[in-house]
Each structure stands twice: as structure tokens, then as C-alpha cells.
KEDONU-403388 format. One record per residue (C-alpha): residue number from 1; residue in one letter; x, y, z. Coordinates in Angstrom, 3 decimals. Layout:
<rs>
R resi resn       c1       c2       c3
R  NUM    A        X        Y        Z
...
</rs>
This chain:
<rs>
R resi resn       c1       c2       c3
R    1    M   -0.015    0.010   -0.012
R    2    P    1.597    3.326   -1.036
R    3    S    1.780    5.967    1.671
R    4    R   -0.619    8.898    1.522
R    5    R    2.178   11.300    0.531
R    6    T    3.373    8.962   -2.228
R    7    F   -0.169    8.714   -3.598
R    8    L   -0.572   12.520   -3.488
R    9    A    2.787   12.973   -5.245
R   10    Q    1.773   10.654   -8.071
R   11    A   -1.576   12.423   -8.443
R   12    L   -0.008   15.923   -8.493
R   13    L    2.722   14.771  -10.890
R   14    G    0.087   13.542  -13.279
R   15    A   -1.694   16.892  -12.995
R   16    G    1.540   18.825  -13.685
R   17    L    1.444   20.609  -10.363
R   18    L    4.706   19.602   -8.786
R   19    A    6.664   22.109  -10.924
R   20    V    4.610   25.068   -9.621
R   21    T    6.935   27.357   -7.631
R   22    P    5.840   29.203   -4.492
R   23    L    4.849   32.852   -4.754
R   24    P    7.378   35.298   -3.221
R   25    A    6.603   36.397    0.315
R   26    L    5.950   40.124    0.898
R   27    C    8.328   41.857    3.284
R   28    A    7.043   44.394    5.758
R   29    P    9.309   47.138    7.074
R   30    D    9.897   47.681   10.794
R   31    V    7.865   44.852   12.306
R   32    A   10.205   44.208   15.182
R   33    L    7.543   45.197   17.729
R   34    E    4.589   43.854   15.870
R   35    V    3.100   40.722   17.380
R   36    A    1.611   38.621   14.593
R   37    N   -0.359   35.368   14.605
R   38    V   -0.362   32.491   12.152
R   39    T   -3.018   33.976    9.860
R   40    G   -1.134   37.197    9.244
R   41    L   -4.272   39.091   10.247
R   42    Y   -4.592   41.509   13.207
R   43    S   -0.929   42.075   13.961
R   44    I   -0.566   44.301   17.020
R   45    R    2.189   46.833   17.720
R   46    V    3.328   46.589   21.313
R   47    A    5.627   48.831   23.340
R   48    R    8.161   46.197   24.206
R   49    V    8.782   42.479   23.762
R   50    V   10.517   40.432   26.483
R   51    S   11.437   36.710   26.180
R   52    P   11.880   35.498   29.763
R   53    R   13.945   32.343   30.389
R   54    T   13.116   31.979   34.089
R   55    V   10.065   32.387   36.280
R   56    A   11.942   35.093   38.242
R   57    E   12.268   37.118   34.994
R   58    V    8.466   36.894   34.421
R   59    A    7.843   38.080   37.997
R   60    A   10.310   40.899   37.649
R   61    A    8.790   42.018   34.328
R   62    M    5.366   42.110   35.946
R   63    K    6.642   44.197   38.835
R   64    D    8.790   46.599   36.844
R   65    W    6.530   47.398   33.865
R   66    P    4.102   50.192   34.796
R   67    G    1.423   49.532   32.140
R   68    Q   -0.505   46.616   30.687
R   69    V    1.011   43.224   29.891
R   70    S    0.086   40.633   27.245
R   71    V    1.213   37.055   26.927
R   72    G    1.886   34.859   23.895
R   73    G    3.217   31.399   23.101
R   74    G    3.078   29.783   19.662
R   75    R    0.710   32.555   18.490
R   76    Y   -1.833   30.283   16.855
R   77    S   -4.782   32.229   18.191
R   78    M   -6.218   34.276   15.341
R   79    G   -7.713   37.496   16.547
R   80    G   -5.194   39.307   18.732
R   81    Q   -5.643   37.152   21.804
R   82    V   -1.909   37.243   22.515
R   83    A   -1.223   41.027   22.368
R   84    L   -2.567   44.505   23.196
R   85    P   -1.465   47.830   21.631
R   86    G    1.169   49.627   23.745
R   87    S    1.639   46.664   26.090
R   88    L    4.700   44.827   27.333
R   89    H    4.495   41.545   25.478
R   90    L    5.812   38.428   27.225
R   91    D    6.996   35.978   24.542
R   92    M    6.986   32.741   26.565
R   93    R    8.668   30.489   24.002
R   94    S   12.096   30.659   25.692
R   95    L   10.634   29.512   29.023
R   96    S   10.642   25.906   27.778
R   97    A   12.540   23.588   30.173
R   98    L   11.504   20.238   31.573
R   99    V   10.994   20.743   35.326
R  100    W   10.669   17.045   36.154
R  101    L    9.432   13.755   34.750
R  102    R    8.071   10.912   36.968
R  103    A    7.666    8.177   34.426
R  104    T    6.367    5.535   36.828
R  105    E    3.658    7.894   38.015
R  106    R    2.901    8.986   34.416
R  107    R    3.305   12.627   35.489
R  108    V    5.365   15.477   34.130
R  109    R    5.895   19.173   34.850
R  110    V    7.192   21.584   32.225
R  111    Q    7.668   25.295   31.746
R  112    S    4.797   26.742   29.828
R  113    G    6.755   27.723   26.716
R  114    M    7.682   24.134   25.913
R  115    R    6.000   22.874   22.732
R  116    W    4.168   19.569   22.726
R  117    R    6.637   18.165   20.230
R  118    D    9.553   18.818   22.573
R  119    L    7.664   17.129   25.412
R  120    Q    6.946   14.114   23.175
R  121    E   10.681   13.675   22.516
R  122    R   11.273   13.537   26.279
R  123    I    8.571   11.085   27.112
R  124    D    8.607    8.759   24.104
R  125    P   11.652    6.779   25.274
R  126    H    9.616    5.908   28.388
R  127    Q    6.798    4.597   26.182
R  128    L    4.596    7.453   27.400
R  129    A    2.336    9.827   25.540
R  130    V    0.607   13.186   26.138
R  131    K   -2.869   12.415   27.486
R  132    T   -4.719   15.233   25.704
R  133    M   -3.528   17.880   23.189
R  134    Q   -4.324   19.363   19.782
R  135    S   -3.983   17.384   16.596
R  136    Y   -0.756   19.256   15.889
R  137    A    2.330   19.405   18.116
R  138    N    3.651   22.881   17.412
R  139    F    1.614   24.626   20.114
R  140    T    3.091   25.570   23.481
R  141    V    1.754   23.773   26.522
R  142    G    0.898   26.993   28.298
R  143    G   -0.930   28.408   25.286
R  144    S   -2.974   25.162   24.935
R  145    V   -3.959   25.387   28.615
R  146    S   -4.774   29.097   28.280
R  147    V   -7.250   28.386   25.444
R  148    N   -8.294   25.050   27.004
R  149    A   -7.693   23.326   23.733
R  150    H   -8.944   19.900   22.776
R  151    G   -7.963   17.221   20.279
R  152    R   -9.466   14.051   18.965
R  153    Y   -9.157   11.985   22.135
R  154    V  -12.228    9.902   22.835
R  155    G  -13.774   10.728   26.194
R  156    H  -10.988   13.123   27.303
R  157    G  -12.569   16.496   26.759
R  158    P  -10.356   19.602   26.840
R  159    V   -6.742   19.654   27.894
R  160    G   -7.662   21.206   31.259
R  161    A   -8.973   17.830   32.425
R  162    S   -5.408   16.417   32.305
R  163    V   -3.810   19.401   34.090
R  164    V   -2.856   18.600   37.681
R  165    A   -1.387   21.938   38.746
R  166    L   -0.286   25.283   37.446
R  167    Q    2.274   27.882   38.534
R  168    L    1.049   31.389   37.887
R  169    V    2.609   34.804   38.081
R  170    L   -0.096   37.320   39.064
R  171    A   -0.428   40.922   38.031
R  172    S    1.364   41.913   41.265
R  173    G    4.361   39.750   40.347
R  174    E    3.553   37.230   43.042
R  175    V    4.258   33.580   42.125
R  176    V    1.534   31.147   43.246
R  177    E    0.693   27.466   42.849
R  178    A   -2.828   26.591   41.767
R  179    S   -4.650   23.253   41.509
R  180    R   -8.022   21.681   42.252
R  181    Q   -7.095   21.793   45.854
R  182    V   -5.058   25.021   46.234
R  183    N   -6.114   28.415   44.862
R  184    T   -8.926   26.609   43.085
R  185    A  -10.552   29.789   41.694
R  186    L   -7.304   30.913   40.071
R  187    F   -6.739   27.410   38.693
R  188    R  -10.206   27.333   37.041
R  189    A   -9.828   30.888   35.695
R  190    A   -6.380   30.268   34.210
R  191    I   -7.553   27.202   32.265
R  192    G   -9.285   28.651   29.225
R  193    G   -8.807   32.197   30.642
R  194    Y   -6.633   33.565   27.851
R  195    G   -4.206   35.201   30.267
R  196    A   -6.853   37.300   32.068
R  197    I   -5.921   36.228   35.580
R  198    G   -2.193   35.374   35.532
R  199    V    0.782   34.321   33.454
R  200    I    1.079   30.539   33.271
R  201    T    4.730   29.689   33.869
R  202    E    4.616   25.947   34.765
R  203    V    2.184   23.158   33.938
R  204    E    1.902   19.753   35.606
R  205    L    0.219   17.122   33.415
R  206    E   -1.064   13.589   33.553
R  207    L    0.490   11.299   30.909
R  208    D   -0.751    8.164   29.185
R  209    D    0.695    5.057   27.610
R  210    N    2.092    5.125   24.062
R  211    T    0.387    2.348   22.097
R  212    R   -0.017    1.145   18.554
R  213    I   -3.140    2.456   16.843
R  214    E   -4.965    1.549   13.598
R  215    R   -6.812    3.924   11.366
R  216    V  -10.414    2.859   10.563
R  217    V  -12.515    4.887    8.100
R  218    Q  -16.272    4.744    7.576
R  219    P  -18.680    7.099    5.760
R  220    V  -21.829    7.640    7.788
R  221    P  -25.094    9.509    6.869
R  222    L  -25.355   12.676    8.902
R  223    R  -28.690   11.616   10.427
R  224    D  -26.984    8.402   11.763
R  225    Y  -23.709    9.919   12.916
R  226    V  -24.604   10.472   16.660
R  227    A  -25.786    6.856   16.976
R  228    Y  -22.723    5.618   15.120
R  229    F  -20.406    7.575   17.391
R  230    K  -22.086    6.229   20.553
R  231    Q  -21.982    2.625   19.351
R  232    Q  -18.787    2.304   17.263
R  233    V  -16.601    4.933   18.917
R  234    Q  -17.680    5.828   22.385
R  235    G  -18.972    2.290   22.929
R  236    R  -15.650    0.598   22.084
R  237    P  -12.870    0.634   24.688
R  238    D  -10.163    0.394   21.964
R  239    S  -11.157    3.737   20.452
R  240    L   -8.463    6.363   21.154
R  241    L   -8.827    9.133   18.591
R  242    H  -11.788   10.150   16.470
R  243    N  -13.002   12.837   14.147
R  244    A  -15.320   13.030   11.166
R  245    D  -14.855   15.182    8.105
R  246    L  -17.750   17.004    6.372
R  247    I  -16.902   17.950    2.785
R  248    P  -18.239   20.917    0.786
R  249    P  -20.554   21.858   -0.722
R  250    H  -23.300   19.887    1.101
R  251    F  -21.455   18.826    4.284
R  252    D  -23.898   15.974    4.721
R  253    V  -21.902   12.712    4.746
R  254    P  -19.422   12.539    7.675
R  255    Q  -16.321   10.514    6.874
R  256    A  -15.646    8.980   10.299
R  257    V  -11.956    8.388   11.140
R  258    T  -11.199    6.419   14.269
R  259    W   -7.788    5.343   15.563
R  260    R   -8.143    2.152   17.624
R  261    R   -5.567    0.470   19.831
R  262    T   -4.164   -2.555   18.178
R  263    G   -1.480   -5.223   18.359
R  264    K   -1.031   -5.401   14.590
R  265    P    2.378   -4.775   12.926
R  266    L    3.324   -1.158   12.208
R  267    T    2.917    0.202    8.700
R  268    E    5.017    3.201    9.766
R  269    K    8.151    2.504   11.748
R  270    A    8.961    6.080   12.803
R  271    R    8.006    6.825   16.393
R  272    L    7.503   10.531   15.721
R  273    V    6.853   12.594   12.610
R  274    P   10.254   13.848   11.352
R  275    R   10.971   17.530   11.979
R  276    G   11.587   20.122    9.351
R  277    Q    9.781   18.647    6.332
R  278    A    8.930   21.129    3.559
R  279    Y    5.412   19.642    2.832
R  280    T    5.646   20.980   -0.728
R  281    L    3.159   18.337   -1.955
R  282    E    0.545   19.361    0.581
R  283    K    1.029   23.016   -0.048
R  284    N    0.664   22.597   -3.807
R  285    A   -2.429   20.503   -3.321
R  286    L   -3.966   23.121   -1.056
R  287    W   -3.245   25.840   -3.597
R  288    A   -4.605   23.779   -6.453
R  289    M   -7.835   22.918   -4.648
R  290    T   -8.633   26.558   -3.847
R  291    E   -7.177   28.471   -6.815
R  292    L   -7.305   26.339   -9.977
R  293    P  -10.396   25.797  -12.138
R  294    G  -11.676   22.356  -11.271
R  295    G   -9.878   22.343   -7.937
R  296    H  -12.946   20.874   -6.307
R  297    Q  -12.552   17.824   -8.551
R  298    L   -8.972   17.355   -7.375
R  299    R  -10.306   17.447   -3.823
R  300    Q  -13.111   14.973   -4.462
R  301    R  -11.215   12.540   -6.699
R  302    V   -7.700   12.630   -5.305
R  303    V   -7.211   14.395   -1.964
R  304    Q  -10.285   13.189   -0.144
R  305    P   -9.863    9.533   -1.105
R  306    L   -6.263    9.852    0.025
R  307    R   -7.322   11.320    3.364
R  308    M   -9.819    8.613    3.863
R  309    K   -7.474    5.663    3.458
R  310    G   -7.646    3.202    6.351
R  311    G   -5.496    0.323    7.530
R  312    E   -2.452    2.323    8.692
R  313    V   -0.914    1.207   11.996
R  314    V    1.340    3.751   13.785
R  315    W    2.484    4.642   17.214
R  316    R    0.177    7.001   19.080
R  317    N    3.032    9.497   19.452
R  318    H    3.516    9.458   15.678
R  319    E   -0.078   10.515   15.008
R  320    A    0.112   13.040   17.853
R  321    S    3.328   14.685   16.592
R  322    L    1.848   16.113   13.324
R  323    D    3.440   19.307   12.138
R  324    V    1.128   22.261   11.414
R  325    A    3.466   23.112    8.560
R  326    E    1.524   20.605    6.494
R  327    L   -1.412   22.973    6.596
R  328    E    0.602   26.093    5.827
R  329    P   -0.194   27.608    2.434
R  330    R    2.467   28.577   -0.045
R  331    T    1.859   32.186    0.732
R  332    R   -0.479   34.339    2.943
R  333    A    0.184   37.603    0.997
R  334    I   -3.219   37.618   -0.728
R  335    S   -5.287   34.952    1.078
R  336    T   -5.037   33.292    4.420
R  337    Y   -6.462   30.131    5.966
R  338    V   -8.519   30.409    9.141
R  339    L  -10.362   28.351   11.717
R  340    Q  -13.642   28.763   13.529
R  341    E  -15.280   26.327   15.937
R  342    Y  -18.760   25.779   17.248
R  343    F  -20.024   23.442   20.048
R  344    V  -23.517   21.913   20.107
R  345    P  -25.144   19.174   22.182
R  346    P  -25.607   15.843   20.436
R  347    R  -29.400   16.422   20.172
R  348    H  -28.787   19.428   17.914
R  349    L  -25.885   18.178   15.814
R  350    E  -27.807   17.282   12.666
R  351    S  -29.875   20.448   12.647
R  352    F  -26.916   22.707   13.309
R  353    A  -24.690   21.069   10.736
R  354    K  -27.404   21.527    8.070
R  355    G  -27.922   25.181    9.033
R  356    M  -24.186   25.795    9.045
R  357    A  -23.907   24.391    5.526
R  358    R  -26.699   26.687    4.368
R  359    V  -24.947   29.742    5.742
R  360    L  -21.618   28.766    4.134
R  361    R  -23.218   28.196    0.752
R  362    A  -25.275   31.399    0.904
R  363    H  -22.098   33.428    1.479
R  364    D  -19.898   31.520   -0.973
R  365    V  -17.429   30.668    1.826
R  366    E  -14.326   28.882    0.517
R  367    A  -14.608   26.099    3.085
R  368    L  -12.138   23.241    2.864
R  369    N  -13.841   21.040    5.418
R  370    I  -15.648   20.887    8.733
R  371    S  -14.151   18.415   11.279
R  372    I  -16.417   16.995   13.948
R  373    R  -14.931   16.180   17.376
R  374    H  -16.527   15.128   20.659
R  375    S  -16.166   16.252   24.263
R  376    P  -17.806   15.324   27.500
R  377    A  -18.856   18.197   29.817
R  378    D  -16.040   20.366   31.135
R  379    T  -16.213   20.644   34.931
R  380    T  -12.838   22.419   35.357
R  381    A  -12.695   25.696   33.463
R  382    L  -14.471   28.820   34.724
R  383    L  -15.350   29.660   31.067
R  384    P  -16.242   26.214   29.688
R  385    W  -16.983   25.813   26.013
R  386    A  -18.543   22.432   26.870
R  387    R  -20.938   23.081   29.703
R  388    E  -22.514   19.748   28.745
R  389    E  -21.606   16.941   26.359
R  390    V  -20.984   18.497   22.943
R  391    F  -19.802   17.854   19.403
R  392    A  -17.354   20.423   18.141
R  393    L  -17.544   21.474   14.503
R  394    V  -14.191   22.909   13.404
R  395    L  -14.453   24.993   10.189
R  396    Y  -11.311   25.380    8.097
R  397    F  -11.739   28.014    5.376
R  398    K   -9.878   30.436    3.127
R  399    Q  -10.383   34.196    3.120
R  400    R   -8.712   37.137    1.464
R  401    V   -6.665   39.400    3.676
R  402    H   -8.081   42.839    2.705
R  403    E  -10.468   44.729    5.025
R  404    R  -13.580   44.160    2.901
R  405    A  -13.017   40.415    3.091
R  406    Q  -12.601   40.574    6.852
R  407    A  -15.859   42.535    7.152
R  408    A  -17.628   39.990    4.918
R  409    V  -16.387   37.134    7.103
R  410    G  -17.772   38.965   10.125
R  411    V  -21.266   39.040    8.656
R  412    W  -21.601   35.263    8.195
R  413    T  -19.614   34.560   11.392
R  414    R  -22.258   36.421   13.391
R  415    E  -24.966   34.423   11.587
R  416    L  -23.266   31.212   12.649
R  417    I  -22.923   32.437   16.229
R  418    D  -26.649   33.267   16.329
R  419    L  -27.289   29.771   14.886
R  420    V  -25.209   27.971   17.477
R  421    L  -26.825   29.993   20.284
R  422    Q  -30.261   28.976   18.959
R  423    H  -29.036   25.357   19.259
R  424    E  -27.985   25.776   22.899
R  425    G  -24.312   25.826   21.987
R  426    R  -21.275   28.038   22.172
R  427    Y  -18.510   29.321   19.881
R  428    Y  -14.798   29.105   20.566
R  429    L  -12.877   32.212   21.570
R  430    P   -9.330   31.953   20.044
R  431    Y  -10.404   33.112   16.576
R  432    Q  -11.311   36.397   14.856
R  433    L  -13.248   38.753   17.117
R  434    H  -16.381   39.117   15.026
R  435    A  -18.948   38.410   17.774
R  436    T  -21.017   41.254   19.209
R  437    Q  -20.909   41.976   22.897
R  438    A  -24.405   40.572   23.237
R  439    Q  -23.378   37.335   21.537
R  440    F  -20.358   36.979   23.828
R  441    D  -22.414   37.633   26.926
R  442    K  -25.035   35.078   25.900
R  443    A  -22.465   32.421   24.951
R  444    Y  -20.316   32.910   28.078
R  445    P  -22.430   34.201   31.023
R  446    E  -19.681   32.942   33.299
R  447    A  -17.642   35.947   32.245
R  448    A  -19.347   37.851   35.069
R  449    A  -17.547   35.599   37.537
R  450    L  -14.229   36.156   35.701
R  451    R  -14.731   39.909   35.951
R  452    T  -15.310   39.626   39.679
R  453    L  -12.217   37.474   40.102
R  454    K  -10.103   39.826   37.962
R  455    R  -11.172   42.777   40.095
R  456    Q   -9.812   40.908   43.081
R  457    W   -6.445   39.775   41.659
R  458    D   -5.855   42.373   38.936
R  459    P   -7.850   45.498   39.900
R  460    A   -5.889   47.733   37.504
R  461    G   -6.544   45.379   34.558
R  462    R   -2.838   45.018   33.776
R  463    L   -3.126   41.596   32.167
R  464    S   -5.048   42.018   28.901
R  465    N   -5.147   41.396   25.154
R  466    A   -7.382   42.257   22.219
R  467    L   -9.951   39.614   23.272
R  468    W  -10.432   40.880   26.813
R  469    A  -10.094   44.551   25.887
R  470    R  -13.134   44.104   23.679
R  471    Y  -15.380   41.844   25.708
R  472    L  -14.360   41.756   29.392
</rs>
């Protein structure tokens, strides 16, 4: 069986697309103090950038700087959640050491700027794996906790459920420990709090066993998907990872992909995805699907069948160490690629998915796919995006970078937020800030408790960013 990348290479070679050269990147002058995110949208000019290497340096920066402070990690949030105009920006990526690893206890503590991939390299020799994380390993641990990210892990919910304890630097510069037993209110507010209550400097995590997993693919009618998930995914103890892809333009036949624990021989010997790959094939395919006439046929006839191949057997750590570079376009000078996410209870999944598809078609949204994930109720975070059991619908789409395009995206985004609120759901906060204040307040009424807590621990509002400046 040829690998997925080999199959894609053969298809693109036949289409004459491998010879296409990338477009030149545009250079912007004097961006040293501009804090950008992965989309290239909403860069924010700050007063100063500091890259602390110790917790003491974080505390000193908080004490010495007279104004507001913003915090960033991998900068994968997409609407300015990591910066604030005129602020001191703490770039946490140099605070990345392993504090300790207790392999027999399946427990680890790291500094918050460590990336998941670096952690995986430390724990893989012990046949251990991260318990819960995003699908891609480039994100920092502290950033993932700050947005309370989730992945495809069956039954795990958001990453906050696997967090044992946090070290926080408060607005005063005080360093405190927080957990479910100590400083509980701070612990709950920091997980999914987007830096509103303190700077996360250390994270203690539960770990899990590294196992072999097999990829199983099954198309399922949308009306049957919830029942299928409960029986064939949630109802099977060997299910580890799961998502389902909805493909444009109708988004009506979920392609269910489940990774199940197995004892079968490996089809991929590497324990982790190799670092530093160029992913030229994937970038050319992405460009062809969205820019060339007939690109939708390439997606339907080549790329999607490739994505839906089953039978692969890999290490769990291999599938968890994917590099977000495989999603990176050849250029973001004219267009960029963006995410949104919506959470709905299982009883509303079919109705919301159909309504979402109608909105996307009505506005000619260049949607590449919608990925369905699952999460049990979140009982940890103060601002939970899963106040009950939910399915997450992750929209991946292309938009132009000019202001008119941003405004147009805002129109249909607000329609989708209204739709998810009508279906007793919520939207996810690390993306473009298109929601109205009324929509935010309705989606996250717990923000009132966060405001109260912030007045107690940060009365001057020193810790902030574009998200909280707008809504909190």
C-alpha cells in the first residue's frame, strides 16, 4: 500500500502541479515590535517584547513594567488574543525547560513555553504519551492550557482535564501554585482564561501510555452519525482518537476516522513525525484545490480519497506529533487560511450542521472542510466551552486578507454564532473577534464571575489582550 504522501505525489505529478513554484513572500518594514499570529491578520504593535527564560524574570517584568502586559506562546490564536497595543508583550517560548518527569507515576511538569513536540521527545523513550492535546504538536503547553484546547481523544474533553497543577505569576508579580485543591478559583480561571488572571509559567500534566493504533474509516449519513459515534466509537474501549470530516458543498456525509488501539504490525516505523519537512506536496495540493479551475474535482477525486485511506498502523506518538506546517499555504500575502469552531449538544448536531452548511453556501465561503470532534462536559474551566456533552464542529476556510473580506467574514460569522446559540451551543474564543458583545455575553455568562475574580487579583486590569479589551 503506497503511503498517503506517495499517492498525493503521483496524483500531482500527473496533473503537472509539482513544478509550480511558491509565490514570493511580501516583506513588511519595521515589524520588530509587531506581534503577529499564524493567519497574518490583526498584527498588534506593542511597546516592548521580552522573552523570559526563568520564572523570576517573568515576575520581575510584571513588577517593573508600569502598564499593561500581554502574553503569547506559539501565536496560533487568530484575533489578537496574544497582544494589546502599547503593552509589554511576554513571549513565553524561551521558558521551555522540563521541570521534572516521573515516568512511573505517568506525570510530568514543564515550563509553559515548551512545545508539545519537545515534550513528546522527552517522554517517548519511556513509552509514554501526552494524554490530551491538539492534533498538531507545534503549540506551546501553556498556550494550549490558556485556550483550554482539545484534540481528537475519545472521552478526554479539553486539555484542562489532564492538568494537575499550574504555577502562575499574578499581576502583582507574586508567584503562586494553583490546583483543584489550592487556589482553586485561580486554577479554574487560568484554564481557558486567555491570560486574564495570571501568566502561566509551569504546567503539571497527567500522561498516558504510548500504544499502537490503527486507522479505521467509515462514511456515515449525517442523520446516523450520533448513533454511530455512541456505538462504534464511544462504545468501544479500543477507540483512542476520532474525528469526522464534512466535505463541501453539502457537508452531509461525515467521513468517520477512528484510531483504535491494536497489536497489529506497524505500517510506519517512525515513532515521531520527522521535524523540518517542507510539505511541498501538501502546499501545492492546497493551492490547487482553492485556486485552480476544477480544484474541487482534485479534492473529491484525489485528496479526499487519500485522506480517507484506512489500515495504517502507527504509534500513538507518531499521530500526535503532526506538524502544522503541512497545513501552511504557499503564501499568505493575498489569502489566508483560518479556523472557527462551534459546540453543540448531540441532540442538535444534525440540525446545526445543516444550518451551518446553508450559511456557508449562501455566502460562498471557501470552506475546505468541517471536522467533527466530541467532548464530555467540562467541569474544570471557569469559562467552559462544553458546559454539557458536545460535538465540536471545526471549520477550516480560506479568506482574502483585505479589510472588505474581513468585514464579509464577520457578517456570516455572526450568523453562525446566532445559529449555534439557537441550538443551545457556544462558539470558541481563540479566533477572529467578530462576535458582538451581546453574543459573547449570551455564549459565556460565566464571564461575570471572571470579571469579579479579575477585580480581586488584577484590579488595574494590567493583564489583557485584544480579546479581553473588547469583551471583558
